[in-house]
ROLUM-339856 format. One record per residue: z, y, x of N, C-alpha, C in turn. Coordinates in Angstrom, 1 decimal, decimal comma. Example, Ala and Ser with C-alpha at 12.3 -4.5 7.8 and 13.67 -1.06 7.14 Angstrom:
2
+--------+--------+--------+--------+--------+--------+--------+--------+--------+
!    n.z !    n.y !    n.x !   ca.z !   ca.y !   ca.x !    c.z !    c.y !    c.x !
+--------+--------+--------+--------+--------+--------+--------+--------+--------+
!    7,8 !   -5,7 !   13,2 !    7,8 !   -4,5 !   12,3 !    7,8 !   -3,3 !   13,2 !
!    7,1 !   -2,2 !   12,8 !    7,1 !   -1,1 !   13,7 !    7,9 !    0,0 !   12,9 !
+--------+--------+--------+--------+--------+--------+--------+--------+--------+
***
This chain:
78
+--------+--------+--------+--------+--------+--------+--------+--------+--------+
!    n.z !    n.y !    n.x !   ca.z !   ca.y !   ca.x !    c.z !    c.y !    c.x !
+--------+--------+--------+--------+--------+--------+--------+--------+--------+
!   76,0 !  134,1 !   97,1 !   76,2 !  132,8 !   96,4 !   75,6 !  131,7 !   97,4 !
!   76,5 !  130,8 !   97,8 !   76,2 !  129,8 !   98,7 !   75,8 !  128,5 !   98,0 !
!   75,4 !  127,5 !   98,7 !   74,9 !  126,2 !   98,1 !   76,0 !  125,5 !   97,4 !
!   77,3 !  125,7 !   97,8 !   78,4 !  125,1 !   97,1 !   78,6 !  125,7 !   95,7 !
!   78,5 !  127,0 !   95,6 !   78,6 !  127,7 !   94,3 !   77,4 !  127,3 !   93,4 !
!   76,2 !  127,2 !   94,0 !   75,0 !  126,8 !   93,2 !   75,2 !  125,4 !   92,6 !
!   75,7 !  124,5 !   93,5 !   75,9 !  123,1 !   93,0 !   77,0 !  123,0 !   91,9 !
!   78,0 !  123,8 !   92,1 !   79,1 !  123,9 !   91,1 !   78,6 !  124,4 !   89,8 !
!   77,8 !  125,4 !   89,8 !   77,2 !  126,0 !   88,6 !   76,3 !  125,0 !   87,9 !
!   75,5 !  124,3 !   88,7 !   74,6 !  123,2 !   88,1 !   75,4 !  122,1 !   87,5 !
!   76,4 !  121,7 !   88,2 !   77,3 !  120,6 !   87,7 !   77,9 !  121,1 !   86,3 !
!   78,4 !  122,3 !   86,3 !   79,0 !  122,8 !   85,0 !   78,0 !  122,9 !   83,9 !
!   76,8 !  123,3 !   84,2 !   75,8 !  123,3 !   83,1 !   75,4 !  121,9 !   82,7 !
!   75,3 !  121,0 !   83,6 !   75,0 !  119,6 !   83,2 !   76,1 !  119,0 !   82,4 !
!   77,4 !  119,3 !   82,8 !   78,5 !  118,8 !   82,0 !   78,5 !  119,4 !   80,6 !
!   78,3 !  120,7 !   80,4 !   78,2 !  121,3 !   79,1 !   77,1 !  120,7 !   78,3 !
!   75,9 !  120,5 !   78,9 !   74,8 !  119,9 !   78,2 !   75,1 !  118,5 !   77,7 !
!   75,8 !  117,7 !   78,6 !   76,1 !  116,3 !   78,3 !   77,1 !  116,3 !   77,1 !
!   78,1 !  117,3 !   77,2 !   79,1 !  117,3 !   76,1 !   78,4 !  117,7 !   74,8 !
!   77,5 !  118,6 !   74,8 !   76,9 !  119,1 !   73,5 !   76,0 !  118,0 !   73,0 !
!   75,4 !  117,2 !   73,8 !   74,4 !  116,2 !   73,3 !   75,0 !  114,8 !   73,2 !
!   75,7 !  114,3 !   74,2 !   76,2 !  113,0 !   74,2 !   77,4 !  112,8 !   73,3 !
!   78,3 !  113,7 !   73,2 !   79,5 !  113,6 !   72,5 !   79,2 !  113,4 !   71,0 !
!   78,4 !  114,3 !   70,3 !   78,1 !  114,0 !   68,9 !   77,4 !  112,7 !   68,7 !
!   76,4 !  112,4 !   69,6 !   75,7 !  111,1 !   69,4 !   76,6 !  109,9 !   69,6 !
!   77,5 !  110,0 !   70,5 !   78,4 !  108,9 !   70,7 !   79,4 !  108,7 !   69,6 !
!   79,9 !  109,8 !   69,0 !   80,8 !  109,8 !   67,9 !   80,0 !  109,2 !   66,7 !
!   78,8 !  109,7 !   66,5 !   78,0 !  109,2 !   65,4 !   77,8 !  107,7 !   65,5 !
!   77,4 !  107,2 !   66,6 !   77,2 !  105,7 !   66,8 !   78,5 !  105,0 !   66,6 !
!   79,6 !  105,5 !   67,2 !   80,9 !  104,8 !   67,1 !   81,3 !  104,7 !   65,6 !
!   81,1 !  105,8 !   64,9 !   81,5 !  105,8 !   63,5 !   80,7 !  104,7 !   62,7 !
!   79,4 !  104,8 !   62,8 !   78,6 !  103,8 !   62,1 !   78,7 !  102,4 !   62,5 !
!   78,9 !  102,2 !   63,8 !   79,2 !  100,8 !   64,3 !   80,6 !  100,3 !   63,7 !
!   81,6 !  101,2 !   63,8 !   82,9 !  100,9 !   63,3 !   82,9 !  100,6 !   61,8 !
!   82,3 !  101,5 !   61,1 !   82,2 !  101,3 !   59,6 !   81,4 !  100,1 !   59,2 !
!   80,3 !  100,0 !   59,9 !   79,4 !   98,8 !   59,7 !   80,1 !   97,5 !   59,9 !
!   80,8 !   97,4 !   61,0 !   81,5 !   96,1 !   61,3 !   82,7 !   95,9 !   60,3 !
!   83,3 !   97,0 !   59,9 !   84,4 !   96,8 !   58,9 !   83,8 !   96,4 !   57,6 !
!   82,7 !   96,9 !   57,2 !   82,1 !   96,5 !   56,0 !   81,7 !   95,0 !   56,0 !
!   81,1 !   94,6 !   57,1 !   80,7 !   93,2 !   57,3 !   81,9 !   92,3 !   57,2 !
!   83,0 !   92,6 !   57,9 !   84,2 !   91,8 !   57,8 !   84,8 !   91,8 !   56,4 !
!   84,8 !   93,0 !   55,8 !   85,3 !   93,0 !   54,4 !   84,5 !   92,1 !   53,4 !
!   83,2 !   92,1 !   53,6 !   82,4 !   91,3 !   52,8 !   82,6 !   89,8 !   53,1 !
!   82,8 !   89,5 !   54,4 !   83,0 !   88,1 !   54,7 !   84,4 !   87,6 !   54,3 !
!   85,4 !   88,4 !   54,3 !   86,7 !   88,0 !   54,0 !   87,1 !   88,3 !   52,5 !
!   86,2 !   88,5 !   51,7 !   86,5 !   88,7 !   50,2 !   87,2 !   87,4 !   49,7 !
!   88,1 !   87,6 !   48,8 !   88,8 !   86,4 !   48,2 !   87,8 !   85,4 !   47,5 !
!   86,8 !   85,9 !   46,9 !   85,8 !   85,0 !   46,2 !   84,9 !   84,3 !   47,2 !
!   84,8 !   84,7 !   48,4 !   84,0 !   84,0 !   49,4 !   84,9 !   82,9 !   50,0 !
!   86,2 !   83,2 !   50,2 !   87,1 !   82,3 !   51,0 !   87,6 !   81,2 !   50,1 !
!   87,9 !   81,5 !   48,8 !   88,5 !   80,5 !   48,0 !   87,6 !   80,0 !   46,9 !
!   87,8 !   78,8 !   46,4 !   87,0 !   78,3 !   45,4 !   87,2 !   79,1 !   44,1 !
!   86,2 !   79,0 !   43,2 !   86,2 !   79,7 !   42,0 !   87,3 !   79,1 !   41,1 !
!   88,0 !   80,0 !   40,4 !   89,0 !   79,5 !   39,4 !   88,7 !   80,1 !   38,0 !
!   89,2 !   79,4 !   37,1 !   89,0 !   79,9 !   35,7 !   89,9 !   81,1 !   35,5 !
!   89,5 !   81,9 !   34,5 !   90,2 !   83,2 !   34,3 !   91,7 !   82,9 !   33,9 !
!   92,0 !   81,9 !   33,2 !   93,4 !   81,6 !   32,8 !   94,3 !   80,9 !   33,8 !
!   93,7 !   80,4 !   34,9 !   94,5 !   79,7 !   35,9 !   95,3 !   80,6 !   36,7 !
!   96,4 !   80,1 !   37,2 !   97,3 !   80,8 !   38,0 !   97,5 !   80,2 !   39,4 !
!   97,9 !   81,0 !   40,3 !   98,2 !   80,5 !   41,7 !   99,7 !   80,0 !   41,8 !
!  100,4 !   80,2 !   40,7 !  101,8 !   79,8 !   40,7 !  102,0 !   78,3 !   40,9 !
!  102,9 !   77,9 !   41,8 !  103,3 !   76,5 !   41,9 !  104,8 !   76,4 !   41,8 !
!  105,2 !   75,4 !   41,1 !  106,7 !   75,3 !   40,8 !  107,3 !   74,8 !   42,2 !
!  108,5 !   75,4 !   42,4 !  109,2 !   75,0 !   43,6 !  109,9 !   73,6 !   43,4 !
!  109,9 !   72,9 !   44,5 !  110,4 !   71,5 !   44,5 !  111,7 !   71,5 !   45,4 !
!  112,7 !   70,8 !   45,0 !  113,9 !   70,6 !   45,8 !  114,9 !   71,7 !   45,6 !
!  114,8 !   72,5 !   44,6 !  115,8 !   73,6 !   44,4 !  116,4 !   73,4 !   43,1 !
!  117,7 !   73,7 !   43,0 !  118,4 !   73,6 !   41,7 !  118,6 !   75,0 !   41,2 !
!  119,1 !   75,0 !   40,0 !  119,3 !   76,3 !   39,3 !  120,8 !   76,7 !   39,2 !
!  121,6 !   76,1 !   40,1 !  123,1 !   76,4 !   40,0 !  123,4 !   77,4 !   41,1 !
!  124,6 !   78,0 !   41,0 !  125,0 !   79,0 !   42,0 !  125,1 !   78,6 !   43,4 !
!  125,5 !   77,3 !   43,7 !  125,6 !   76,8 !   45,0 !  124,2 !   76,8 !   45,7 !
!  123,2 !   76,4 !   45,0 !  121,9 !   76,4 !   45,6 !  121,4 !   77,8 !   45,9 !
!  121,7 !   78,7 !   45,0 !  121,3 !   80,1 !   45,2 !  122,0 !   80,7 !   46,5 !
!  123,2 !   80,3 !   46,8 !  123,9 !   80,8 !   48,0 !  123,3 !   80,3 !   49,2 !
!  122,9 !   79,0 !   49,2 !  122,4 !   78,4 !   50,4 !  120,9 !   78,8 !   50,7 !
!  120,3 !   79,5 !   49,8 !  118,9 !   79,9 !   50,1 !  118,7 !   81,2 !   50,9 !
!  119,8 !   82,0 !   51,0 !  119,6 !   83,2 !   51,7 !  120,2 !   83,2 !   53,1 !
+--------+--------+--------+--------+--------+--------+--------+--------+--------+
***
């Protein structure tokens, strides 16, 4: 067994050790950072945070302006 084979064996052991230790740790951190950032964005972008409070009976519906209810207007809309 020459020095080249010894170095190759050491490199393979180091690679296996890195895979068994660093891969699970990296996946764990990536998951919690990803889920954590998603949770923060979801909390910041909630509708009740972005829009003013409305009464329970109010609607977001707005009447359309400039449209008629005859067949000619319906053909020109599409």
